[in-house]
N, C-alpha and C positions, 0 to 999 in steps of 0.2 A: 578735690583730692587733696590727701594733705602730703604736704612735705617731702617727708623717707619714704613714701610710697612711690612717688614724681621721682627722687632720685635713682631706688631700686629699676625703677621702667628705662630709668635714661639709660642708667647701668647694660642694661639688658642690648640696647642701641649699640654701645660700642660693639665691632666689629672682635678684638683682640678680647673682649671678656667672654663674648656669646663663643668662639674655640675653645676658647681656657677650658668651660663650661662642657662641654659636646666633646672633647676630647680626656676632659679626668676621668677615672677608671674606666678604658673605652674597651680596654679587654672583654672585664667584666659584663657592657652591656653588652656585647657582643656576640659574645655564648652567653646568654640570656635571651638575645635576639633568635641565635639560631638554636637552643633547646624549645623556646616554644613553637619557631616557625616546622622545625618537626613537631613536634606534638600535637599543631593543627592538622598537619598532612596523617597523620595516622588516623586519627579520629575521626579525619574526613574522608577516608579511603574507598570506604563503600559505598555512599553516596556518589562518588565523581567514575565509581569501574564500570566500566561495557563492556557490557554479555551480550552473545549470538546466536537465536535461536531460531530453527527451521520448520518452516511450513511447508505443506506439502495444498498444492492454489490451486484450483481450477482455473480452466483458461475460457473467456468470453470473448466473443467472437462483436466488434463494430463493426459495422456497416452504411454506413450514410448517402450509398449512392445510388442514382437515379432520384425522380419524384419522389418516389411513397408508394406511386401505384404499382410500380415492377419490384416484387419482392427479388432476396435474391438469397439460398440457401448454401449453407458451409456443410460439409461429411465429413467423411475421416483424420479430422485432427487427432493428430500422431506427436508430441503426446498430448494427452488432454490437461492434462496435469501437466506444474513446474514446480522446483524446490525451490523455495523465496527462501535465502537467510539474510535475515536483520540482527540487529546491533541496537543496539541501546539501553537503557539503565534497567539494572532488573527488578525494582517495582513497574514498570511503565510497561517488560513484556510480558511478569506475570497477569496484570490485568486485560492485554490483550485480548481480544476475540478473534480468531483465525479469520471470522469472515468480514474483518474489515479491508482483509490483506487484498487486493485486487491484481488480478494477470489478464495483460486487453492484449488483442491479437488485430489490430483494424488493418480490413481486405477494403477499405472505402476507395473506391479505383481500380481492383484491381481486376484484370480480363477475366473471362470466366476461362473455368480451368483449377489446373497446381496452382497450390501456389508456396512459398517456402516465406514466411513472415518474420521479422524479429518480435517479442515480444514484452511490453511494456507494462512494469510494476508500479504503481503508486501506493509509496508506503505509508503508513497510516504516523500521525503529528506524535514528535517525541522520537521517532527511529529512522535508522536506515538501513536499506537495502546491503548487503556484504556479499554478498553472490545471488546468481541467479542460474540455474543448471535446467534445461537446456534456456538458451538464448530464442533457437528460432526457433519454429509449427510448421509444419508442414498442411495441408490438404488440401479441399478440393470448394472454388464457388462455383453455381450453376442456379439459374435462372427459375424459380418456383411461378410457375405457371397456376393457376385454379379459374377454372371454368364449370359451367352451369354446360348442361344441356341434353337436352330434352328427350324422353323413349316414348318409344312406341311398343307394347308388348300386342302382335298380331300372333294367331294357330292358324294354320297351315290345314290340317287334318284336323279330323275324330281325338279326342285324347284317349288315350289308352286308358280302359276300368279297372282298372289295376292301381293306372298310379293317378294321382287324387290330390288336387293342391286346393288348400282356403285361402284366407286375404278377409280380413276384417278391418274396416277405416280404422284409423285411431280414433276414442275419444275425442269428441270436440269440448271446449271447457262452455262449461256454466255460463 
């Protein structure tokens, strides 16, 4: 490194010289900084803006009660859908598929009968739940039973000639 360059570098290491250079024309420097920050905020305001958008989402029921042998059915779900207000960036909400918003009521462990449970909403990535209306749903849980019973048909009196029934077996697969 040349001697004049080294001398300039040493001069900046002096606190007095550095402070003098910093405070020289301090007013115009601060004004330029303020103008540039204002311009940046105005130019990028639309990228930072969050907007809200509403979706009507059907409520799905989750029930993991039992070992899988016994099934439970839910009925009379009221309301069947909820209004979800999401907030996020405009471009994210524009491209959002309404089917990706999920509202779930969990009835795991709830005894048979009527219930009132809170609704859980899972928002898509890049969005947040602003509001959920209503926050609870009502319904009815009952055990669903499926049985196969044998049926025997018997005729105890001679049939009336006016009534005629025909039956043909279904075709057998070849």
